[in-house]
SEKEVO-576407 format. One line per field, with one value per atom (N, C-alpha, C): residue number from 0; residue in one letter; x, y, z. Coordinates in Angstrom, 2 decimals, padded with zeros to 5 digits. Last residue first. Example, Ala and Ser with C-alpha at 12.3 -4.5 7.8 and 13.67 -1.06 7.14 Angstrom:
<pts>
nr <- 1,1,1,0,0,0
rest <- S,S,S,A,A,A
px <- 012.85,013.67,012.90,013.19,012.30,013.20
py <- -002.25,-001.06,000.03,-005.69,-004.50,-003.30
pz <- 007.08,007.14,007.87,007.80,007.80,007.80
</pts>
This chain:
<pts>
nr <- 202,202,202,201,201,201,200,200,200,199,199,199,198,198,198,197,197,197,196,196,196,195,195,195,194,194,194,193,193,193,192,192,192,191,191,191,190,190,190,189,189,189,188,188,188,187,187,187,186,186,186,185,185,185,184,184,184,183,183,183,182,182,182,181,181,181,180,180,180,179,179,179,178,178,178,177,177,177,176,176,176,175,175,175,174,174,174,173,173,173,172,172,172,171,171,171,170,170,170,169,169,169,168,168,168,167,167,167,166,166,166,165,165,165,164,164,164,163,163,163,162,162,162,161,161,161,160,160,160,159,159,159,158,158,158,157,157,157,156,156,156,155,155,155,154,154,154,153,153,153,152,152,152,151,151,151,150,150,150,149,149,149,148,148,148,147,147,147,146,146,146,145,145,145,144,144,144,143,143,143,142,142,142,141,141,141,140,140,140,139,139,139,138,138,138,137,137,137,136,136,136,135,135,135,134,134,134,133,133,133,132,132,132,131,131,131,130,130,130,129,129,129,128,128,128,127,127,127,126,126,126,125,125,125,124,124,124,123,123,123,122,122,122,121,121,121,120,120,120,119,119,119,118,118,118,117,117,117,116,116,116,115,115,115,114,114,114,113,113,113,112,112,112,111,111,111,110,110,110,109,109,109,108,108,108,107,107,107,106,106,106,105,105,105,104,104,104,103,103,103,102,102,102,101,101,101,100,100,100,99,99,99,98,98,98,97,97,97,96,96,96,95,95,95,94,94,94,93,93,93,92,92,92,91,91,91,90,90,90,89,89,89,88,88,88,87,87,87,86,86,86,85,85,85,84,84,84,83,83,83,82,82,82,81,81,81,80,80,80,79,79,79,78,78,78,77,77,77,76,76,76,75,75,75,74,74,74,73,73,73,72,72,72,71,71,71,70,70,70,69,69,69,68,68,68,67,67,67,66,66,66,65,65,65,64,64,64,63,63,63,62,62,62,61,61,61,60,60,60,59,59,59,58,58,58,57,57,57,56,56,56,55,55,55,54,54,54,53,53,53,52,52,52,51,51,51,50,50,50,49,49,49,48,48,48,47,47,47,46,46,46,45,45,45,44,44,44,43,43,43,42,42,42,41,41,41,40,40,40,39,39,39,38,38,38,37,37,37,36,36,36,35,35,35,34,34,34,33,33,33,32,32,32,31,31,31,30,30,30,29,29,29,28,28,28,27,27,27,26,26,26,25,25,25,24,24,24,23,23,23,22,22,22,21,21,21,20,20,20,19,19,19,18,18,18,17,17,17,16,16,16,15,15,15,14,14,14,13,13,13,12,12,12,11,11,11,10,10,10,9,9,9,8,8,8,7,7,7,6,6,6,5,5,5,4,4,4,3,3,3,2,2,2,1,1,1,0,0,0
rest <- S,S,S,N,N,N,M,M,M,L,L,L,E,E,E,L,L,L,H,H,H,E,E,E,L,L,L,R,R,R,Y,Y,Y,A,A,A,A,A,A,N,N,N,A,A,A,D,D,D,V,V,V,M,M,M,L,L,L,P,P,P,I,I,I,N,N,N,P,P,P,Y,Y,Y,Q,Q,Q,R,R,R,R,R,R,V,V,V,E,E,E,A,A,A,V,V,V,V,V,V,Q,Q,Q,V,V,V,D,D,D,K,K,K,G,G,G,P,P,P,K,K,K,I,I,I,K,K,K,L,L,L,K,K,K,I,I,I,R,R,R,Q,Q,Q,Y,Y,Y,G,G,G,A,A,A,R,R,R,L,L,L,E,E,E,C,C,C,E,E,E,I,I,I,K,K,K,E,E,E,L,L,L,L,L,L,T,T,T,S,S,S,T,T,T,S,S,S,Q,Q,Q,Q,Q,Q,I,I,I,G,G,G,I,I,I,S,S,S,V,V,V,G,G,G,C,C,C,P,P,P,L,L,L,E,E,E,P,P,P,R,R,R,T,T,T,G,G,G,G,G,G,L,L,L,L,L,L,K,K,K,A,A,A,L,L,L,P,P,P,L,L,L,G,G,G,N,N,N,R,R,R,Q,Q,Q,A,A,A,E,E,E,I,I,I,D,D,D,W,W,W,V,V,V,A,A,A,N,N,N,E,E,E,V,V,V,G,G,G,A,A,A,K,K,K,A,A,A,M,M,M,E,E,E,H,H,H,G,G,G,R,R,R,I,I,I,P,P,P,D,D,D,L,L,L,L,L,L,A,A,A,G,G,G,I,I,I,A,A,A,A,A,A,A,A,A,T,T,T,E,E,E,V,V,V,S,S,S,K,K,K,G,G,G,L,L,L,I,I,I,F,F,F,P,P,P,V,V,V,I,I,I,F,F,F,D,D,D,R,R,R,T,T,T,V,V,V,H,H,H,W,W,W,A,A,A,T,T,T,E,E,E,T,T,T,T,T,T,E,E,E,A,A,A,H,H,H,Y,Y,Y,F,F,F,P,P,P,D,D,D,E,E,E,A,A,A,A,A,A,T,T,T,I,I,I,E,E,E,G,G,G,W,W,W,G,G,G,H,H,H,L,L,L,G,G,G,D,D,D,V,V,V,G,G,G,V,V,V,E,E,E,V,V,V,L,L,L,L,L,L,V,V,V,R,R,R,R,R,R,D,D,D,W,W,W,T,T,T,I,I,I,E,E,E,S,S,S,S,S,S,T,T,T,E,E,E,F,F,F,P,P,P,A,A,A,K,K,K,L,L,L,R,R,R,M,M,M,R,R,R,L,L,L,E,E,E,R,R,R,L,L,L,T,T,T,I,I,I,S,S,S,E,E,E,I,I,I,R,R,R,M,M,M
px <- 020.74,020.58,019.86,020.88,021.90,021.73,018.92,018.73,019.73,020.05,018.84,018.66,022.11,022.44,021.24,020.65,021.51,021.82,019.11,018.56,019.45,020.33,020.37,019.80,019.69,021.02,021.09,016.25,017.28,018.63,013.12,014.39,015.42,010.81,010.80,012.17,009.96,011.08,011.16,007.99,007.66,008.69,008.59,008.64,008.29,007.59,007.64,007.55,008.33,008.07,008.30,007.00,007.73,007.43,006.92,006.72,007.60,005.43,006.21,005.89,005.29,004.62,005.60,006.54,006.68,006.02,006.11,007.49,007.62,004.29,004.08,005.44,005.30,003.94,003.70,007.82,007.70,006.32,007.12,007.83,007.79,005.91,005.12,005.79,008.12,006.98,006.10,009.71,010.21,009.06,008.14,008.35,008.86,008.33,007.03,007.20,011.06,010.38,009.04,011.49,012.21,011.46,009.04,009.68,010.26,008.36,007.41,007.92,010.53,009.82,008.77,010.12,010.99,010.19,007.62,008.26,009.18,005.85,006.62,007.11,003.44,003.95,004.67,003.94,003.67,004.22,002.49,003.41,003.00,002.20,001.86,002.94,000.70,001.86,001.41,-001.77,-000.62,000.67,-005.20,-003.97,-002.77,-007.47,-006.81,-005.56,-008.63,-009.33,-008.66,-006.75,-007.98,-008.76,-004.98,-004.57,-005.78,-006.47,-006.13,-005.69,-006.61,-007.83,-007.56,-003.93,-004.67,-005.95,-003.44,-002.72,-003.48,-005.07,-005.35,-004.66,-003.83,-005.22,-005.55,-001.37,-001.42,-002.84,-002.22,-001.59,-001.67,-003.08,-004.04,-003.51,-000.61,-001.69,-002.77,000.81,001.23,000.13,-001.21,-000.54,-000.18,-002.02,-001.77,-001.03,-000.39,-001.44,-001.04,000.14,000.66,-000.52,-001.56,-001.04,-000.54,-000.76,-001.43,-000.76,-001.39,-000.60,-001.40,-001.36,-002.10,-001.14,-001.21,-000.73,-001.55,-001.80,-002.16,-001.65,-000.08,-000.48,-000.68,-001.55,-000.45,-000.94,-002.27,-002.66,-001.45,-001.00,-002.45,-002.97,002.14,001.34,-000.14,003.41,003.14,002.26,003.70,003.44,003.06,004.00,004.96,004.76,002.07,003.34,004.36,-000.03,000.54,001.91,-000.61,000.00,000.63,-001.71,-000.55,000.17,-003.97,-002.83,-001.57,-005.26,-005.15,-003.90,-006.02,-005.19,-005.39,-006.86,-007.62,-006.86,-005.68,-005.01,-005.75,-007.32,-007.18,-006.55,-006.87,-008.19,-008.08,-004.22,-004.56,-005.91,-004.57,-003.76,-004.04,-006.08,-006.66,-005.88,-004.16,-005.42,-006.08,-002.30,-001.94,-003.19,-003.79,-003.52,-003.06,-003.73,-005.03,-004.85,-001.03,-001.64,-003.01,-000.69,-000.08,-000.73,-002.05,-002.52,-001.96,-000.50,-001.94,-002.50,002.04,001.79,000.29,001.81,002.11,001.71,001.35,000.35,000.57,003.75,002.48,001.38,005.76,005.71,004.38,006.60,005.17,004.94,009.45,008.82,007.38,008.86,009.78,009.02,007.79,007.27,008.18,008.97,009.24,008.73,007.92,009.28,009.52,005.54,005.49,006.86,006.17,005.39,005.41,007.43,008.24,007.48,005.21,006.29,007.12,003.75,003.22,004.33,004.79,005.19,004.68,003.60,004.97,005.42,001.27,001.21,002.59,002.01,001.80,001.74,001.76,001.70,001.38,-000.34,000.83,000.65,-001.44,-001.51,-000.21,-003.20,-001.99,-002.23,-005.43,-005.41,-004.18,-003.57,-004.91,-004.85,-000.98,-001.26,-002.65,-000.67,000.45,000.02,-003.08,-002.75,-001.61,-002.72,-003.80,-003.49,-000.44,-000.43,-001.50,-001.27,-000.06,-000.13,-003.67,-003.09,-001.88,-004.43,-005.37,-004.67,-002.03,-002.72,-003.62,-001.42,-000.47,-001.14,-003.78,-003.32,-002.43,-003.78,-004.93,-004.51,-001.33,-001.56,-002.73,-001.71,-000.72,-000.93,-003.76,-003.98,-002.99,-002.57,-003.79,-004.00,001.00,-000.21,-001.42,004.51,003.21,002.07,006.57,006.30,004.95,005.69,006.19,005.80,004.99,005.68,006.36,003.91,004.80,005.58,002.04,003.38,004.36,-001.30,-000.29,001.10,-002.81,-003.38,-002.33,-000.83,-001.56,-002.04,-001.08,-000.58,-001.46,-001.79,-001.69,-001.12,-004.14,-003.02,-002.89,-005.10,-005.21,-003.95,-006.91,-005.69,-005.96,-008.65,-008.65,-007.28,-009.99,-009.04,-008.99,-012.29,-012.00,-011.10,-012.83,-012.44,-012.12,-013.23,-014.39,-014.10,-010.57,-011.27,-012.44,-010.01,-009.31,-010.15,-010.06,-010.83,-010.02,-009.29,-008.82,-009.65,-009.67,-010.31,-009.88,-008.24,-008.12,-008.80,-008.86,-008.96,-008.92,-007.64,-007.82,-007.81,-008.97,-008.38,-008.68,-008.60,-008.98,-008.23,-009.68,-008.80,-009.42,-009.71,-010.38,-009.35,-008.03,-009.39,-010.09,-004.67,-005.61,-006.96,-002.13,-003.25,-004.29,001.44,000.08,-000.91,004.03,003.86,002.44,004.08,005.01,004.75,000.52,001.89,002.79,-002.65,-001.57,-000.23,-005.86,-004.62,-003.47,-009.01,-007.90,-006.64,-011.34,-010.61,-009.48,-012.58,-013.29,-012.64,-012.37,-011.80,-012.61,-014.26,-014.04,-013.51,-013.24,-013.65,-013.30,-013.86,-013.56,-014.13,-012.49,-013.35,-012.91,-012.33,-011.87,-012.93,-011.30,-012.32,-011.68,-010.75,-010.15,-011.25,-010.61,-011.49,-010.83,-009.83,-009.22,-010.13,-010.07,-010.64,-009.87,-008.41,-009.58,-010.18,-005.46,-006.04,-007.19,-005.21,-005.36,-006.08,-003.03,-004.04,-004.07
py <- -018.18,-019.12,-018.46,-016.65,-016.39,-017.28,-017.67,-016.33,-015.98,-020.14,-020.11,-018.73,-019.30,-020.01,-020.00,-018.14,-017.33,-018.01,-019.26,-019.28,-018.54,-018.80,-020.18,-020.30,-016.15,-016.48,-017.89,-015.98,-015.81,-016.20,-014.72,-015.39,-015.00,-013.26,-014.67,-015.33,-010.61,-010.84,-012.29,-010.88,-010.37,-010.78,-011.55,-012.63,-012.17,-010.87,-010.28,-011.41,-010.06,-011.03,-010.39,-008.94,-008.72,-009.86,-008.22,-009.23,-008.93,-007.14,-006.69,-007.60,-009.72,-008.87,-008.37,-011.48,-010.04,-009.16,-014.23,-013.74,-012.21,-016.23,-014.80,-014.11,-018.79,-018.61,-017.16,-018.32,-019.06,-018.82,-017.01,-016.26,-016.98,-019.12,-017.93,-017.15,-020.77,-021.24,-020.06,-019.18,-019.58,-020.04,-019.07,-017.85,-018.17,-021.78,-021.17,-019.94,-022.11,-022.90,-022.29,-020.14,-020.13,-020.88,-020.65,-019.45,-019.63,-022.23,-021.80,-020.51,-022.58,-023.76,-023.47,-019.58,-020.71,-021.97,-017.68,-018.08,-019.24,-014.92,-016.16,-016.46,-013.18,-013.50,-014.85,-011.29,-012.60,-012.67,-008.80,-009.07,-010.38,-007.57,-008.67,-008.80,-005.03,-005.48,-006.53,-004.56,-004.62,-005.05,-005.44,-005.19,-005.43,-006.18,-004.92,-004.60,-008.62,-007.53,-006.17,-010.19,-009.93,-008.77,-010.28,-009.62,-009.29,-011.79,-010.40,-009.63,-014.27,-013.56,-012.07,-014.97,-014.77,-013.96,-015.29,-014.27,-013.94,-017.49,-016.19,-015.06,-019.46,-019.10,-017.73,-019.60,-019.16,-018.74,-020.62,-019.29,-018.75,-023.15,-022.20,-020.77,-024.19,-024.07,-023.09,-024.29,-023.35,-023.14,-024.42,-025.04,-023.97,-022.79,-024.20,-024.89,-019.55,-020.47,-021.92,-016.45,-017.79,-018.74,-013.61,-014.39,-015.77,-010.98,-012.27,-013.11,-007.62,-008.56,-009.85,-005.64,-006.42,-007.38,-002.31,-003.66,-004.33,000.02,-000.54,-001.97,002.70,001.30,000.64,005.91,004.97,003.55,009.09,007.82,006.92,011.42,011.48,010.20,012.33,011.38,011.51,014.02,014.52,013.58,015.15,014.12,014.71,016.95,016.99,015.94,017.09,016.46,016.41,018.12,018.94,018.41,015.91,017.09,018.01,014.20,013.77,014.97,015.61,015.43,015.04,018.05,016.65,016.49,021.33,020.44,018.99,023.48,023.10,022.18,024.08,024.57,024.22,022.79,024.24,024.85,020.11,020.73,022.26,019.82,019.67,020.32,020.10,021.10,021.03,017.79,019.13,020.18,015.85,015.85,017.23,016.45,016.66,016.70,015.56,017.00,017.33,012.83,013.51,015.03,012.34,012.23,012.90,012.59,013.57,013.54,010.28,011.61,012.66,008.25,008.31,009.69,008.75,008.97,009.07,007.99,009.38,009.68,005.24,006.08,007.55,004.52,004.32,005.17,005.12,005.86,005.70,004.56,004.66,005.45,006.41,005.32,005.62,008.73,007.86,006.72,011.91,010.54,009.65,014.34,013.79,012.36,014.83,014.32,013.77,016.02,014.66,014.06,018.44,018.44,017.07,017.59,018.21,018.24,016.63,015.73,016.29,018.91,017.95,017.04,020.40,020.75,019.78,019.64,019.16,019.46,021.04,019.68,019.14,024.43,023.39,022.03,025.93,026.59,025.60,025.07,024.81,025.54,025.13,025.70,025.43,022.94,023.60,024.13,021.49,022.90,023.65,018.56,019.14,020.59,017.54,018.44,019.08,016.04,016.83,017.85,014.62,015.72,016.61,012.80,013.79,014.91,011.29,012.12,013.20,010.13,010.94,011.85,008.73,009.21,010.11,008.09,008.70,009.40,007.01,008.12,008.85,004.95,006.04,007.25,003.28,003.84,005.06,002.64,003.31,004.02,001.35,002.57,003.35,-000.89,000.11,001.42,-002.18,-001.77,-000.69,-002.67,-001.87,-001.32,-002.29,-003.07,-002.14,-002.08,-001.44,-002.40,-003.72,-003.62,-002.98,-005.85,-004.58,-004.49,-008.52,-007.81,-006.55,-009.25,-010.19,-009.54,-008.19,-007.61,-008.52,-007.90,-008.60,-008.04,-006.27,-006.70,-007.29,-003.54,-004.81,-005.19,-000.07,-001.14,-002.37,002.18,000.90,-000.24,004.55,003.98,002.52,006.92,005.55,005.16,010.05,009.25,007.87,012.94,011.55,010.91,016.14,015.30,013.92,018.67,017.40,016.56,022.15,021.07,019.82,024.04,023.55,022.46,024.37,025.46,024.97,021.00,022.28,023.28,017.75,018.92,020.20,014.45,015.69,016.85,011.09,012.25,013.50,007.99,009.24,010.35,004.53,005.73,006.96,001.29,002.54,003.72,-001.90,-000.73,000.51,-005.24,-004.09,-002.89,-007.96,-006.80,-005.76,-011.50,-010.24,-009.13,-013.51,-013.55,-012.21,-014.33,-013.30,-013.48,-016.27,-016.26,-015.29,-015.59,-015.77,-015.86,-015.41,-015.46,-015.79,-015.21,-016.15,-016.33,-014.96,-014.50,-015.52,-015.27,-015.93,-015.29,-014.41,-013.87,-014.41,-015.87,-015.72,-015.26,-013.73,-015.00,-014.81,-011.38,-012.31,-013.68,-010.43,-010.56,-011.55,-008.29,-009.69,-009.77,-005.53,-006.02,-007.49,-002.90,-004.33,-004.90,000.25,-000.55,-002.00,002.83,001.48,000.79,006.24,005.23,003.89,009.29,008.00,006.96,012.68,011.55,010.27,015.83,014.58,013.45,019.36,018.09,016.92,021.53,021.73,020.44,022.80,021.47,021.53,025.51,025.10,023.77,026.77,025.74,025.34
pz <- -008.18,-009.30,-010.46,-005.97,-006.98,-008.21,-004.36,-004.89,-005.96,-003.67,-004.49,-005.13,-002.01,-003.25,-004.20,000.13,-000.70,-002.04,002.07,000.72,-000.27,004.45,003.94,002.53,004.95,004.45,003.88,003.73,004.74,004.14,002.54,002.32,003.38,002.92,003.32,003.26,002.37,003.30,003.78,000.34,001.67,002.72,-002.22,-001.24,000.17,-005.40,-004.06,-003.04,-008.80,-007.75,-006.40,-011.97,-010.73,-009.77,-015.40,-014.36,-013.16,-018.32,-017.16,-015.97,-020.84,-019.86,-018.81,-022.61,-022.83,-021.78,-022.25,-022.36,-022.37,-020.72,-021.01,-021.11,-020.50,-021.00,-021.45,-019.45,-020.71,-021.35,-017.09,-018.12,-019.46,-015.72,-016.06,-017.18,-015.42,-016.22,-016.63,-013.74,-015.06,-015.97,-011.46,-012.23,-013.63,-010.67,-010.94,-011.83,-010.24,-011.27,-011.66,-008.16,-009.43,-010.52,-006.14,-006.66,-008.05,-003.79,-004.81,-005.42,-002.21,-002.66,-003.71,-000.51,-000.77,-001.09,-002.36,-001.11,-001.42,-003.94,-003.95,-002.54,-005.81,-004.48,-004.56,-008.71,-008.13,-006.72,-010.61,-009.51,-008.85,-013.85,-012.95,-011.88,-015.76,-015.01,-014.00,-016.86,-017.76,-017.07,-016.82,-016.08,-016.98,-018.24,-018.59,-017.80,-018.09,-017.40,-017.64,-019.29,-020.04,-019.42,-017.15,-018.39,-019.24,-015.34,-015.01,-016.26,-016.68,-016.32,-016.06,-016.79,-018.03,-017.77,-014.04,-014.80,-016.08,-013.50,-012.86,-013.60,-015.02,-015.31,-014.72,-013.73,-015.12,-015.52,-011.23,-011.33,-012.75,-011.99,-011.43,-011.52,-012.80,-013.78,-013.29,-010.44,-011.47,-012.50,-007.45,-008.59,-009.61,-005.38,-005.10,-006.23,-005.33,-005.72,-005.44,-003.77,-004.03,-004.28,-005.35,-004.25,-004.68,-007.44,-007.36,-006.27,-008.09,-007.31,-007.15,-011.04,-010.06,-009.36,-012.54,-012.27,-011.20,-015.17,-013.87,-013.73,-016.54,-016.72,-015.35,-015.93,-015.72,-015.99,-017.49,-016.88,-016.78,-018.20,-017.92,-017.29,-016.74,-017.52,-017.17,-014.97,-016.32,-017.14,-011.56,-012.56,-013.90,-009.52,-010.62,-011.67,-007.62,-007.21,-008.34,-009.09,-008.01,-007.59,-010.67,-011.30,-010.26,-008.73,-009.51,-010.14,-007.85,-006.96,-007.72,-010.13,-009.71,-008.84,-008.82,-009.63,-009.19,-007.29,-008.46,-009.40,-004.95,-006.14,-007.42,-003.17,-003.05,-004.30,-003.93,-004.13,-004.10,-003.10,-004.53,-004.83,-000.36,-001.09,-002.59,000.19,000.37,-000.40,-000.36,-001.10,-001.01,001.61,000.20,-000.67,003.78,003.66,002.23,003.30,003.34,003.19,003.56,002.23,002.19,006.34,005.44,004.06,007.20,007.58,006.63,006.02,005.79,006.10,007.04,005.62,005.33,009.73,009.38,007.93,009.38,010.04,009.68,008.15,007.45,008.07,010.02,008.77,008.05,012.64,012.32,011.03,013.87,013.15,012.78,016.50,015.79,015.10,016.57,016.67,015.85,015.87,017.20,017.39,013.20,013.41,014.81,012.63,013.16,013.43,011.53,012.76,013.44,009.19,010.24,011.57,007.72,008.12,009.25,007.09,008.06,008.58,005.05,006.41,007.46,002.70,002.95,004.37,002.53,003.06,003.39,003.62,002.60,003.28,005.93,004.63,003.52,008.70,007.86,006.53,012.05,010.71,009.97,014.34,013.84,012.43,014.99,015.36,014.88,015.20,015.22,015.73,015.50,014.37,014.41,017.87,017.38,016.34,018.24,019.16,018.66,015.95,016.01,016.99,016.76,015.55,015.61,019.33,019.16,017.94,019.43,020.69,020.52,016.74,017.69,018.84,015.65,015.01,016.01,017.44,017.25,016.61,017.21,018.49,018.29,014.47,015.08,016.37,014.27,013.51,014.08,015.87,016.30,015.56,014.36,015.75,016.18,011.87,011.95,013.36,012.43,012.19,012.22,011.75,011.98,011.68,010.87,012.31,012.60,008.12,008.65,010.12,007.79,006.71,007.22,010.22,009.54,008.41,012.12,011.96,011.25,010.65,011.45,011.19,008.99,010.26,011.21,007.59,007.55,008.95,006.70,007.57,007.46,005.25,004.55,005.39,005.57,006.32,005.89,003.17,003.65,004.42,003.11,003.00,003.54,001.95,002.39,002.17,002.89,002.18,002.79,002.53,003.20,002.31,003.28,002.37,003.18,005.22,004.50,003.49,006.23,005.54,004.69,006.41,006.39,005.59,007.74,007.34,007.48,006.78,007.39,006.86,007.32,006.71,007.48,006.72,007.46,006.67,007.10,006.28,007.18,007.29,008.02,007.05,006.84,006.18,007.00,007.01,007.83,007.28,005.09,005.21,006.13,005.12,005.44,005.60,004.40,003.89,004.06,003.85,004.29,003.60,005.06,004.12,004.67,005.38,005.87,004.72,004.32,005.77,006.24,001.58,002.21,003.69,000.94,000.81,001.48,-000.51,000.21,-000.11,-000.19,-000.74,000.10,-001.13,-000.18,-000.88,-002.86,-002.78,-001.78,-002.28,-003.16,-003.14,001.20,-000.13,-000.96,003.13,002.81,001.39,005.00,003.69,003.54,007.13,007.10,005.80,007.91,007.05,007.14,010.25,009.90,009.05,010.38,010.15,009.81,011.92,011.59,011.49,011.24,011.53,011.05,012.24,011.76,012.20,011.64,012.09,011.50,011.01,011.85,012.39,010.40,010.53,011.53,008.28,009.67,009.74,005.98,006.18,007.66
</pts>
């Protein structure tokens, strides 16, 4: 497979509602999409970096820069036997895993097309479908959170992930579990806890 073209696109999307995590409130998302061309086929990948460096060191801006100025020159015009070889070509670039993954995933998409297989099956997957989950941001009140969970469950989501932070964690999650004792439930604090919260995390 010879990498013939790489196109980087940015989409800007207004969220239907603000999404609050332990570090910020997001109203608008900037999403980077990568399109790779090989032998008349086009594969797509997404660079999942956020707008700000609060969760991860990579951001939308740094991912754009690293992809355009380093990743593209490293692989454009190169030939690889399989998508798995892209990683080795990008080894000299330290870090920037999200930017690398977005480009590599686009090549995996092409390899799946060349083999006439769904990408999941190409990677060894055996299930025809997976139970879908949803992430719910921090809410102003527990009652509002419970309403949102109920709405998402009615929409068909089977797993719920809650964003939490110090002060909006144990009691909130306990109330959710009382209301919904059987749903798969996860929590995500986006690295908000420190050593001073150790006693809370052990409670």
